[in-house]
Structure formats: structure tokens, C-alpha cells
N, C-alpha and C positions, 0 to 999 in steps of 0.2 A: 504493500499500499504505500502511495506516495504522500509525504508530508508537504504541506503548503503553508507559507507564511505570506501574509499582505501587510505591507507597510502605508499607512495612509500618511500622506503629505499635502501640502497645499496646492502645488501645482501638478501633481501626478500620483498615481498608486505604483507601488514596487511589489511584485508577485514573484515569488521564488519556490520552486518545488523540487524535492528530492527526498532524502532520506535523513531523518534527525538521529541523533546519537551523540556519543561523546566526541566523534569526529564525523561533524556533519558532512553530507555530501549534496552539492547543489547540481541539479541535473538540467534545469530549465528556468529561464527568467523572462518576465514580461513587463514592460513599462507602459502604463496606460495614461496619456496626458489628459489634464483637465482645463476647462475654463477658468480664469482667475476672475476676481471681482464679482462673483456671484456666490449663491448659497453653497457652502462647501458640502453640505449633507446631500444636496440634491446631485452635485458633481460626483461625489463619491459613490452614491447610488448608481448613477448612470456608468460609471467606470466599472464598479463591481458587477453589474448586470452584463456588460460586455465581457468581462474576464470570466464570469461563471458560465455564459453561453459557450465560450470558447473552450474552456478547460474542464468543467464539471468537476471542480475539487470536492473530495469526500469529506475533508475535515481540514479546518483552517485555523490557525492562529494568527490572531489578528494584533498588529502593533499600532498603537493609537498615535495620533498627530501630536507633536511637541506642543503645539499651541492649544490643545485641549486636554492636556494631562501634566503631570509634575512628577519629579523624581528627586529624591536627596539621598545621597550616599553617606552612611555613618559607620563608624568602626566600633565594634564591641570587643570585650577580650574573648579568647578562645574558650568554647565550651561544647558540650554536646547533650543530646537527649532533651530532658524536660528543662534543664537549666538554660539551654540554648533557645529553646522556644520562649521560656519566659523573658529572658533579656531580650530578644528580638521583638517580641509583642510589646515590651514596654518601649522600645526604642520608636516603634510604628505609632504606639498611642501619643507619644510626646510629638511626633511629626504632623499628624493630622487627626482631628477628632470628628471630622465631618467628612461625607462623600464616601466613596469606595476605594479602600485603601488595603494594601497588601505588601509584602516584602518578598525578596529573593536574595539568595546568597550567591554573590558573584565571586568571592575568595575566601579561602580558609587555609590558615597555617597556624601551627601550635605557637610559633615564635611572634609571628606578626599579626595575628588575630584574624577575626573576621570581617569582612565587608558587607554590609547590606544595602541593598538597592531598594529604598522605600518608596513605593509608586502610589499614586493616587489619582482619581478622576471624580469630578463631581458627579452625583448621583443622578442629575437631571441629563448631563451629557451622556453618560452611560445608558440611561434609559433610552434616550434618544438613538443612540448608535446601536443598541441591540434591537430597538424596534424596526429601524431600518433593515438590519440583517436578516430578521424574522420576515420582515416583508418581501424580501426577494429570496428568501430561503437559503441564505448563505450558511452553511454549518460550522459555525463558530463553536470551538472547544476550549480556547485559550484566549487570553488577552493580556498583553503586557504594554511597556513604554519601550520608546528607543533606546534610553540610557542602558537599560538592561541588555539589549541587544549588542550594543557597542563593547560593554564590558565583558560579556560572554566571548564575544568574537575575539577581543585582544587577548583573552586568557589562553586562546588557542594558539597565538603566534609565538613560539618559542624564541624566535630571534630577538623579541622586545621583553624577554621575560625578567631582565635584570637592569634594564633601562631607567634613566632619570631623564625624562623627554616630556614634550608637549605633542599631543596628538590632535590634530584638526580634522573634523568630519563636516564637509559641506553638503547641505541639502537645502532645496528651494532657496529662500532668500536669507538664509541664516548659517551659522556655523556652530557645531558643539566642540568645545574646547576640554580636553581632559589631560591633567597633569598627573603623571606617575612618578614615584620616588623609589627608586631601587625595585621596579616592577609591581609597585603596590600603588593602588589609588591614593591621590592626595587631595586633588581639587579639580572642580569642573564648573563649567559656566555655559551658557548659550546665548549668542547675540545675533541680533539681526543685521544684515548687510544691506547698506542703502545704495552703495555703488554697483556699478556693472564691473562684472568679472574682467580683469584684464586692464582696467584702468588705473591710472596714478592714484585716484581717491580710494580704490579698491585696496591698493597696496597699503595705502596709509591707515585704512580701517584695521587690516589684518594686523599689521606690526602694532598698532594701538592696543588691539586685543591682546597680542602675545606680552608687550610690555607690561599691562595690567596683571597677568599671570606672573611674570617675573617679580614685580613689586611685591604681590602677595607672597611668593615663594621666599623673599627676602626677609620677610617678618618671621619666618620660621627658624631662621638663623642656622640653617642646615649647611654642614660642611661639604655636602654632595652636590656638585654643580649640575645646572640643566645643560646638556650638551647638544640635544638635537630637537629639531622639529620635523615630525611626519605628518603628511595630509593625505586625505582620500577625499574624492568626490570633486575634485578641481583639476583641470587640464593643466599639464606643466607650463605651458604657454601663457596660461591666465594667471599663474602663481608666480610667473618670473618677476613681477613687479613687485613682490614682497621681498625677494632675496637679498636686495641692498640693505634694507632696514634691519632684516634679521642677522647679516653679517655684522652688522654694527654692535648688536648685542652679544658677539661671540658666539653664535649659534650655527649650526648647519642645518638646512632643511632639505628634504629629499620625500619623494612619494612613498607612501606606506606599501609594503611588500606582503601581500597576502599568500600563503603556501597551504590554503585549505584545498580540499578536493572540489574542483570548480569544472564542470563539464559543459557550461552554457557559453552563449557568446558575450563579449564585452569583458570588461576589467573585473577581476574578483574583489578588488579594493571596494567598489561602488557598492557592492552587495554584502559589506560585513555586516550590516545591521540584521540582514536576513539571515546569514549564517550564523551569528550570534544567537538569534531568536530560535534556531533548530538545535542548539547545543542542549543535549539531555544527559545530566550526570545524577549523582546521588544527593546533590544539593538542592534544597527547596528553591522553587523558582516562582517569580510573580504569576498570579493567574487571577487579574482583576474579574474575570467572567465569573469564575467560581464564587468569587466574593459577592458579585453582584447578584447571583441566584440565590444566595443565602439571605441577603437583604431583602430579596423578593419573595422570600417565604416559599422557595421552589425547591428546598432540598429533598433529596430521594428519601423514602421512608424505606428503613431497613427491614428486611423479611426475617421475622423470628419463627420459632417453632409453631406448628399446628396447635399444640396444646395452648400455648401461650395466648394465641388469638381467639381460641374457643372458650376459655375459661370465663372471661369478662362478659360476653354475650349470655351464657348459661345463667350466670349470677343476676343478671340484668332481668332475665326472663322470668325467674322465680319472683324476685322481687315486685316484678310488674303484675304477675297474677294476683299476689297478696293485695297490693293496693287497687287492682281494678275491682275488686269486690266492694272495698270502702268507697270507692270514686263513683261507682254505679248508684250506691245508696244515696250519696250526697247529691249527685246530679239529678236524681229524681225529686229531691225536696226543693232545689232551688231552680227547677226548670220554669215554674210558675213565674217566678221574680224575674228570670232572664227574659221571658215572653214580655212582661210590663216594661222592662228597660228597652227591649227592641221597639215595641210601639212607641214608647216616647221618642227615641232616636228617629224613627220614620215620620214623625209628625212633620207635617210642612213647614209650620211656624219655627220649629227647632232646625230644621234643614237650612231655612233662610239664614237664621242666625250663624249657623256654622260656616254657612258660605261666605258671610260678610266678614267673620273672624279669620276666616281662612285668607281672604283677599288682604286684610290688614297685615297678617302675618307675611304674606308674600312681599307686600311693600316694605315691612321693615326688614326683612332678609336683603332686598334689593339695596336699601339705602345703608345696611351694615357694610355690605359688599362693597358699595361705591366709596365709604368711607375708608375701608381697608386699602383699596386701590390708591386713593389720594395720599393715605400715609406712607404706602410704599414708595409712591412717587417722589415724596418728599425726601424719603431716606436714601433713594437713589441719587437724586439731585445734589444731595448734601456732600455725596463722596466725590462729586466731580471737582477737578482742580479748578482754583479760583484765580483768575488774574486781576489783581486790583491795584489801586494806586501804591499801596504799601510794597506789594510784590514787584511792581515795576520800579520803585525807588531803590529797593534793595539790589536789583540788577544794575541800575544807573550808578549806584554806590559802588559796586564792585568795579564797574568799568572805569571809574576816575575822572577827574576833570578834563583830561585829554582826548577822551573818547566820547561820541554821542551815540545813543541807542535808538534805533528805528524798529518800532514793532510792525511786523509785516503781517501775521496772522495768527490766531489762537483757535483750535479745535478743542471746546469744552468737553466733548465726550471722551476724547482719546488723550486730551492734555499736551497736544503738540503745539508748542509755541515756536514760531519762526520770526527771527529779527536779524537786523543789521547792526554790527559795531563798526563805526566810522571814526577813523582817526589820521590826523596829518602826519602822525609818527608811524613807523614800522610797529606792527601788533604782533607781540609774544603770544602765539597762538596756544601753546601747551599751558604757558603760565595762566592765560586769560581762562582757558576751559577749565583748569584746575581751580580757579578762583570761584567761577561759577558752580562748579560741582560741590565747593566746599560751603556754600550758602545753605545746603540741605533743601533747596526749593526744588530740585530736578532729580528724577530717577536716572535719566541719562542725559549726557550733553554731547552732542557731534556738531561738527562744522562742516558745511556743504560747498564753499565756496571762498575764495580770497583772490581779490583783484586790487589793482592800482590805477585810478583814472581821476585826472584834472587835480593831481596833488594830494589825493587822499587814498588811503587804504581801507578798503571794505571787506569785512568779514561775515559771512552768511553763516547763521546758526540755526540748528534744530534741535529743541530741548523738548523733553517730555515733563511737565509739572508733575509734581506727586498728588496723588489724590487726598482728600480729609483722612480717610480711614487707613491710610497707607504709612502714616507716620510724617506727613509734610507738615510744613510750617503754617499752612493755610487750611 
């Protein structure tokens, strides 16, 4: 029987089939593109229907998109049995109290401890995802997140087992960066890429991403240096614009080399997330589908012995026979009273009163529901980032007297603020970006252009304001 892994992404779905196991084998791959800027669920549905009609998979492991799921990697001391389960469940409970949550073990070593991939998805998203799969009759048996696939896939590459390096995995308009120290997971992040691959701005974004990881690693005060950058999912010609900046950090960059059993067309490096999802070993794996079934009260009922199932009905039958005699006598005595009550209920005047009361109750329920909707809308609006005079003043204060700030646009729903910083003097871009970041106003600060015209330097910036519930200043 062939095993199938389907990875949902923003711009396409990846489907790989083969044989799962400790050493997975990929024998066939498919890429089905989707239309962007439309409802992703409708696009996934259309793409999955096309794949199902073509391949007729009998069993599917679904990898959720990064934008609709989350993963946090945590380390716990080495343990086994009930002690391991207790420690892992405690780590998961600290990670997320709501939604569908599960964990998998991606690394286990008596000296280095255990690495857990704690994964979650909002219950509403999971319900919608599974409703879509049930509608098109896609036979889903497991569900996980991309991070587990990447980590499981890397665990198969013995050439990198002892490396202290940064691994970059490009997918859609984003990149997942994973830092390993001596072959053990240490840190990861996922960033959105705003520039076209192969452009100078693309190189700047990737180098800035790597620089941020290097700064984090410096805080660990480790004596083991990061030596290499390995990347997958990006052509060498496009990545070439990053090499100069990487070399200035005394790092070497090269494409990731995957030596797994790969019998399909294309580069095996681009299918590492699928290969990782096919790894089946003795360690526990993430299965959000199973957790979702439990929260939906769809757990299978265990079959016990025939005697165990027959005893309760027999006891119930005996008790019912005893009670039947008493109930019959009582029923005869109260029958007349019940008839009187029924006559009263069926009276036309009583029916009119009941109908009027029912209409009042319906109107009351409608008003209560409208009030709840208004309160919910107020709560939602309260979380939107707020661009007010105080926020603008703080931005201007950071810019200094030698620089003027021109607000271009503000998207209240996403918090995306674009503005120009204009100065007659050369602008220290990294310093200025750092000062904006240190204000605590933004969850991300990126510049999209820098030019000189008519004696003035102009820096274009795209910043995402923090929402009120996300720890922002407003």
C-alpha cells in the first residue's frame, strides 16, 4: 500500500507518495498550483479534488499550512515511559490551553535530552479543514505541521548530524530558518519574504534574517561557532545575491544535499518536508487529526467481552419489570388529572397566550444575539492596532530633528503602516530600523526602498504595528 503526504501551502499543494518507515522512500511527486488572493480553502478544495481524481489515494497524512498552524520546539530531560508522557504533556499544557494540540518527539538522546515539537491549530480552523476533507471524501488518517516534517527530515541526513549551522527552507513567500548546535535543535523562526527572489532586496532580507539568528546565538555565549548555511527550495542563481553578505559574517553557504531514497522527478531537497512526514519510528509523532476526533467526541468504543455487555441490560430489565407494576397503578390514578391538564392546554385562549409569549421570547432571543454580536465586534475592534497622534509623535521623536516623516498608508486590520523617512543627510538604515524596533510599537520593521533625489535621501518603510492584545504600547 502506498503512503501519501499532502502539504498545503498558500500558492500550491505538494503531494508525495511512496513508502513510509524509518527510511522513507518517495516514488512519486505532484505539485498542483493555486490561484492566490482568493479563499484558500476553496483553492485547496479544488486542488485536492484534482489530485484525488488523478491518484485515488487510499490513506493521506495532511501537513497543515504554516499560516494556519503553529509549532514550538522545547527541550526536556531524557525520560521514558510514564515519566516522559507526564513531562511532555506538561510542556504541551504550558504551550497552549486552547485549540487542538499535540506533540511529537523529533530527537532523543540520553545525554542531550529530548526535543519536543509542540503543535497546535485553532479548533475552528481544524473543523473547517476536516469538513472540507470529508466533503471531497479525502481519506485523512493523520495531520501534522511543517516544522515536524523539517525536523524529522533533517534527522535522516547523517552528513549534518554534528553540524552547528543554519538551515533555510523556502516555501511560497516565506522562509523557515532552523539553527542546530552540534546536531541538536536550538532555535527556529519563520519570516515572510517581501522581495522577488534573485533581487538585491531579496539578498538583503535573507542576510538580515541570518544576522538576527547570529545575534541570538551570540547571547548563548557558546564557544562552538556557526560555520555554514544550508538552503533548500531556492535556486542557486536566485540565492547568489545573498552570498556576499553571508561571507562578510564568516559563513559558507551551499545547497542542502539530501541522500534519502528518492525515485521521482525534481530535486529531493524540495521535498524534505514530505520525506520527514513519512518518517515512522518508535517515537511519538504529532497527530492533530486524532486529537481533533477526541475533542469531537468521535473516539472509537472498545469492544469488551459478551458477558460484560449483557449483564447491565439484564439487571435493567429486572428493575424495569418491578417498576412497571408500580408505574401502572400510579398511571391509572393520575390519568384523569392529565386529561384535565390537556384540556386546559388545548383551550383556544390558552393557545393565544402561549403564542404571544412565544413571540416575545423569540424577539428577546434575537435582541440578546444582536447584543452579543455588537460586544464581539467591539472586542475585535479593540485589538486592532491604533495609529494616533501619540504613536506618530514617537516615530517622529525616534527620527530626530534632521529627518522628517511622511505617513503614506495604514491598514487598520493588518496593522501595516507604510511611511517615508526623508533627510538631507545620509540615513543610517540599520541604526534607524533598530531604533524603530526598540520603541516596542512594531512587531516587524522592514524597509522597501532607498533613494536620493533633489538633495534628499528618502527611505521607504513597511512596519506592522502591534495589536492591543499582543503586548503593544497602544
